[in-house]
C-alpha positions in Angstrom: 44.6 14.2 -4.8 42.9 12.0 -7.5 44.1 14.4 -10.2 47.6 14.3 -9.0 47.5 10.5 -8.8 46.3 10.3 -12.4 49.0 12.7 -13.5 51.7 10.8 -11.6 50.5 7.5 -13.1 50.7 9.0 -16.6 54.3 10.2 -16.2 55.3 6.9 -14.7 53.7 4.9 -17.5 55.6 7.2 -20.0 58.8 6.3 -18.3 58.0 2.6 -18.0 56.8 2.1 -21.6 59.5 0.5 -23.7 58.1 2.3 -26.8 58.7 5.7 -25.3 61.8 5.0 -23.1 64.3 5.9 -25.9 62.6 9.1 -27.0 64.4 12.4 -27.0 63.4 15.9 -25.8 64.7 18.5 -28.3 65.1 21.9 -26.8 66.8 24.9 -28.5 68.6 25.9 -25.3 70.0 22.5 -24.2 69.9 20.3 -27.3 68.6 16.8 -27.1 68.3 14.7 -23.9 66.7 11.5 -23.2 63.1 11.3 -21.9 64.1 10.0 -18.4 66.8 12.7 -18.1 64.3 15.4 -19.2 61.8 14.2 -16.5 64.5 14.1 -13.9 66.0 17.5 -14.8 62.8 19.5 -15.4 59.7 17.8 -14.2 61.0 16.3 -10.9 62.9 19.5 -10.1 59.8 21.7 -11.0 57.6 19.7 -8.7 60.2 19.8 -5.9 60.5 23.6 -6.1 56.8 24.2 -6.3 56.4 22.2 -3.2 57.6 25.3 -1.4 55.0 27.5 -3.2 52.2 25.2 -2.1 53.4 24.9 1.4 53.8 28.6 1.7 50.4 29.3 0.2 48.6 26.8 2.5 50.5 27.6 5.8 52.3 24.2 5.9 55.9 23.2 6.6 58.1 25.0 3.9 61.3 23.1 4.6 62.8 21.4 1.6 65.5 18.7 1.6 68.8 20.6 1.8 70.7 18.0 -0.2 68.2 18.3 -3.1 68.3 22.1 -2.8 72.0 22.0 -3.1 72.0 19.6 -6.1 69.5 21.8 -7.9 71.2 25.1 -7.1 74.6 23.6 -8.2 73.1 22.5 -11.5 71.2 25.7 -12.2 73.9 28.3 -11.3 75.9 27.7 -14.5 72.7 28.0 -16.6 71.7 31.4 -15.1 71.5 33.2 -18.4 69.6 30.4 -20.2 67.1 30.1 -17.3 66.4 33.8 -17.2 66.1 34.0 -20.9 63.4 31.2 -20.8 61.1 33.5 -19.0 60.3 30.8 -16.5 62.2 32.3 -13.7 61.9 35.8 -12.1 64.7 38.1 -11.3 67.2 36.7 -8.8 66.5 37.9 -5.2 69.5 39.0 -3.1 70.0 37.1 0.1 72.8 37.1 2.7 75.7 34.8 1.8 75.1 33.1 5.2 71.6 32.1 4.2 70.9 28.4 4.1 70.9 26.5 0.8 67.1 26.4 0.6 67.0 30.3 0.8 69.7 30.6 -1.9 67.8 28.2 -4.2 64.5 30.0 -3.8 66.1 33.4 -4.3 67.9 32.1 -7.3 64.6 31.2 -9.0 63.0 34.5 -8.0 61.2 33.8 -4.9 61.2 36.0 -1.8 61.8 33.5 1.0 
């Protein structure tokens, strides 16, 4: 928990620091975006999705916020080719169309829910 608190505090300090607030992330796949947008799009989303991995691995409640799952999935679907090409996502897993949004998000990122 102490390591996470230190990490969290470091990311928050980066966001709060006026000297870094206007910095840009340059990425060959998406171009340039502001630091706060990069943290929101990548870091926060990554932590959210890996919450499921940790819960699954430790036998805890695996339910994620369905509204956040829908937001992430809606934002990621148009970027399917870019995300797969990054090597950071496994092959998409097929699930029934009737599955809930969390199952669709997890399957999209290559998890077998």
